[in-house]
C-alpha positions, -999 to 999 in steps of 0.1 A, spaced: 803 876 -413 814 857 -382 804 866 -347 831 867 -320 824 849 -288 846 851 -257 862 819 -247 852 809 -211 879 795 -191 874 759 -180 858 753 -146 879 744 -117 871 707 -118 878 706 -155 914 719 -150 926 690 -128 905 662 -143 914 644 -175 895 654 -205 878 621 -210 862 624 -175 846 658 -182 815 645 -200 807 615 -176 811 637 -146 788 663 -160 762 636 -167 767 624 -131 760 658 -117 729 663 -138 716 629 -127 723 636 -91 703 668 -93 674 650 -109 676 622 -82 678 648 -55 647 666 -68 630 633 -71 639 623 -36 627 656 -22 594 651 -41 592 616 -27 598 629 8 573 657 3 547 632 -10 549 609 21 551 639 44 518 653 29 503 618 31 512 616 68 495 649 74 462 633 68 466 615 102 457 633 134 486 631 159 461 636 188 450 600 182 483 588 196 475 600 231 438 588 230 427 557 247 421 531 219 386 517 215 383 485 235 369 452 221 332 455 216 310 424 218 277 418 199 251 392 202 239 371 172 214 399 162 240 426 162 231 442 195 260 453 217 265 432 248 265 457 276 276 436 306 292 457 333 329 465 325 327 447 291 349 473 274 368 488 303 404 498 299 427 517 321 455 541 313 487 544 333 508 576 337 546 576 333 549 578 371 530 545 374 555 526 353 585 510 372 619 520 359 628 483 357 599 479 333 612 507 311 647 493 312 634 458 303 614 473 274 645 491 261 666 459 264 640 438 246 626 461 220 646 493 214 679 498 232 686 532 217 650 545 222 661 576 241 689 584 216 674 580 181 649 603 164 623 576 161 642 556 134 672 534 140 691 541 108 716 512 112 689 487 121 667 499 92 697 495 67 704 460 80 667 451 77 665 465 41 695 444 30 680 413 46 646 420 30 663 424 -4 682 392 1 651 373 12 629 390 -14 603 394 13 596 417 43 610 394 69 627 421 89 612 454 101 637 470 124 608 487 142 615 511 170 590 517 198 579 549 181 574 530 148 553 503 166 532 530 182 526 548 149 517 515 133 493 505 160 477 539 164 470 544 127 465 508 118 492 508 91 497 470 89 502 459 52 537 446 45 548 467 16 574 493 8 546 520 7 535 510 42 570 512 55 577 546 40 544 559 54 552 544 87 585 562 88 568 596 79 543 590 107 570 581 131 589 613 125 557 632 131 550 613 164 586 621 176 580 658 168 547 659 186 555 639 218 583 636 243 600 603 247 583 596 280 549 603 264 557 580 235 568 552 260 536 556 280 513 557 250 530 527 236 525 506 268 489 518 271 480 507 236 497 474 227 482 439 231 497 416 257 476 384 250 449 368 271 424 395 261 446 422 278 452 455 260 475 479 276 500 474 304 476 480 333 451 454 321 479 430 314 494 434 349 460 428 365 452 399 341 484 380 345 495 389 381 463 404 397 481 436 406 486 471 392 515 481 370 532 501 397 532 469 419 550 446 395 583 432 407 614 429 386 607 393 375 571 403 365 584 434 346 608 413 326 582 386 319 555 410 308 579 427 284 589 393 270 553 386 261 552 416 236 568 399 206 545 369 208 514 377 229 498 344 221 527 320 221 545 336 251 515 340 273 523 324 307 487 311 309 493 292 276 530 283 280 546 292 313 580 277 303 581 299 271 572 329 291 600 322 317 624 318 288 615 352 274 619 367 308 653 352 311 663 365 277 652 400 287 673 397 319 703 386 300 701 416 277 699 438 307 732 423 319 747 430 284 735 466 287 750 468 322 717 478 338 721 449 362 749 425 370 748 387 368 743 383 405 712 405 404 699 386 373 701 353 392 682 367 422 654 379 399 653 346 381 648 328 414 617 349 423 586 327 423 561 332 395 526 338 409 500 341 382 464 352 387 439 323 388 416 322 358 385 331 378 403 362 392 414 377 360 407 414 354 392 409 319 362 388 331 329 405 335 302 378 331 300 340 326 292 343 290 318 369 282 344 350 302 337 320 279 338 343 248 371 358 259 385 323 264 376 314 229 388 348 215 423 342 230 425 309 211 414 325 179 439 353 182 466 328 187 461 317 151 452 351 136 481 368 155 461 400 157 475 427 180 452 456 173 434 469 203 401 476 186 381 445 177 344 439 170 335 404 181 302 391 168 292 362 191 266 335 187 248 345 219 211 352 218 208 379 245 170 377 247 170 339 252 198 341 277 180 368 297 149 347 297 167 316 309 183 336 338 150 351 348 131 319 349 159 299 365 163 325 393 125 325 398 124 287 401 153 286 426 139 314 447 105 297 448 123 267 463 143 288 487 113 306 499 96 275 511 93 272 549 111 238 549 141 250 530 172 240 551 200 257 533 216 292 531 202 316 504 220 341 482 210 368 507 230 350 534 262 350 513 292 366 532 315 387 509 348 370 502 336 335 508 326 307 484 289 306 477 271 280 499 237 287 483 219 267 455 235 272 421 225 266 385 242 264 351 227 263 317 239 260 281 217 263 249 233 250 217 219 255 182 216 219 171 224 224 134 256 244 138 269 241 174 266 278 180 261 285 217 230 306 221 231 310 259 257 302 286 250 308 323 278 296 346 261 304 380 237 326 398 260 356 407 292 363 388 303 389 414 302 362 441 319 335 421 335 335 387 337 297 386 320 286 354 298 256 363 290 248 326 325 232 325 321 213 358 313 176 356 283 165 378 264 132 383 238 126 356 216 98 370 185 92 349 195 122 327 219 98 310 190 77 296 189 94 261 224 82 255 217 47 266 188 48 241 210 62 214 235 33 218 208 7 217 191 22 187 224 25 169 228 -13 173 193 -20 161 180 -29 196 147 -20 212 145 14 230 123 10 261 115 45 274 118 48 312 136 15 314 173 23 308 186 -8 326 167 -31 303 176 -10 272 213 -10 281 216 -47 289 209 -55 252 244 -41 242 264 -38 274 283 -9 292 312 -8 268 290 -1 238 270 25 256 302 43 267 315 42 231 284 59 217 282 84 245 318 94 237 308 99 200 281 122 212 307 144 229 308 131 265 342 126 281 332 104 310 347 86 329 322 57 324 314 28 347 322 -6 333 292 -22 350 255 -20 345 254 9 370 263 30 339 227 24 326 215 40 358 236 71 351 267 66 372 286 89 349 296 126 351 292 152 324 293 190 321 263 211 311 282 221 280 288 184 270 251 176 278 239 204 256 261 194 227 252 157 231 215 164 233 219 185 201 230 153 183 194 139 188 180 170 171 206 171 143 200 138 126 228 121 146 255 147 138 277 162 166 285 199 160 315 214 177 303 242 200 315 277 195 307 312 207 323 335 181 310 337 146 330 367 132 357 391 142 364 425 126 394 448 132 394 486 136 390 492 99 360 468 98 380 442 79 369 406 87 398 387 102 380 356 113 348 337 104 336 306 122 329 274 103 306 247 116 323 214 123 301 184 121 309 148 129 286 118 123 280 103 158 249 81 153 225 73 125 195 97 119 171 69 128 190 62 161 188 99 169 150 99 164 146 67 185 168 82 213 148 114 214 116 94 220 127 88 257 122 125 263 87 137 273 69 158 247 59 191 261 46 222 242 64 213 210 96 203 227 110 171 241 121 174 278 135 155 307 134 168 343 146 150 374 172 145 401 199 119 406 193 91 431 213 109 457 192 140 452 224 161 451 221 171 414 190 179 393 189 182 355 166 196 329 172 186 292 152 204 266 153 196 229 135 223 209 130 229 172 163 247 168 183 242 199 191 220 228 194 232 264 210 214 294 204 229 328 220 217 361 209 225 396 229 218 427 255 230 453 292 236 446 299 212 474 274 184 467 246 179 493 209 169 491 189 197 475 153 186 481 132 154 476 132 143 440 95 146 436 96 183 447 126 190 423 108 174 394 76 194 401 96 226 403 115 219 370 84 208 352 68 241 360 100 259 348 98 241 315 62 251 310 70 287 315 98 286 289 72 274 263 83 260 229 110 283 218 
């Protein structure tokens, strides 16, 4: 018995489409629904993934760079981790316009994602089979930097988009703009627009002129390669490109652009930069900037593990200050003291500089660039001064390297065996840059060197004749505690091990160390060289504008007492 079923009329689309298209179209609709459900699930997954991130972090001040000594103790020099926030009202409108022109022209129009730009970038990435294009808006960059989403992958990009949409929903455009400028890295150790303005131009953000606004924005895409401290011509070129885009956007006309281009560029001097807080950290930051140039790290939260031994550095500072003050307190002292220093003037009182280098590796254990960083930021460890008799170890090293007799206390006779040219050659191999006298006066020490060079050169004598390149940073970690840099010792054979031993014999043996103390013939510079079991220390004493310190016998007595107090460490 058959069952009767009513015949349903064909659907509307089936009436006007050919019969042969019915089945493919039905399959297409079914696949579309499946894809739509899958897409919605995909979106829901990344939305839920983005919910794990706290949007309040966007408006928080990022953790600054933290510095540690070789034992893992945080270095707490005044202002070491200081950062400043700016408000939207502090940001010049020309800086905002320059930022839009350079980074995100449609910032105030799009919902955080530039669909056209993203599509173009996707096509390009597929063509290149790599993530060469990002099409990142300011909001996307802010989300990436805030939540440290940095891996180049499709997963990272999709998560970044989800986070971007959440940021746009949680903050106004002005808030996003301000948070972005407060967070990003501008090179030269400067994080955030306020620190960058003070570092590069020695002024606050609100005081930047139009040329400075365009230049500081031009730095963003390459904080290391476009830093005006590193490459002023490249920085000016980036500024000009920003100004040209402002002309294209009709924010300014060509006449105004040319006026801005003609404005003089006045950069802050190195010893006036906002990021400096102590002589040692000044040197660490200088090295950090070079490292970041290669690592291209833009995160604002770094852990920098230095080679500095805070305990030893503190001890050196205390004992050096004590020795200098003992000299200044003598009734016959004819010069101004630190207490006589007038604010805003160059220090006219007695200065010192010291560097201790680990002989085996070149790690800098202590660096003291002067007596008072707040009075003068000039780092005297990099300033060349007369050596006088402190050059004798290198005369001895040259003679020993050539198999000649080393005569302690008689550098002239020792040097005459091989001549000035050979002594200069060996001294250069030991890390000294000179210039060197071409006469026998060289043997008497008519040569200049920095305390840093002297410490590294002295270390050769304690490292079997090998010169180690000095460094201050042993490791850097990012905000996620991932190691992004590890230092490697760089050793170069300078002299033979036997020559190093013979050269060290000209130093006086004191409490388990070998030392030299004395002043130059002019009595305008005094040196202490100290070769210990693990490290070499070079200490200079003198005035910034050279003048007689005290009689040589008194200086030697003072420095001998200083060496005894240091002991054999």
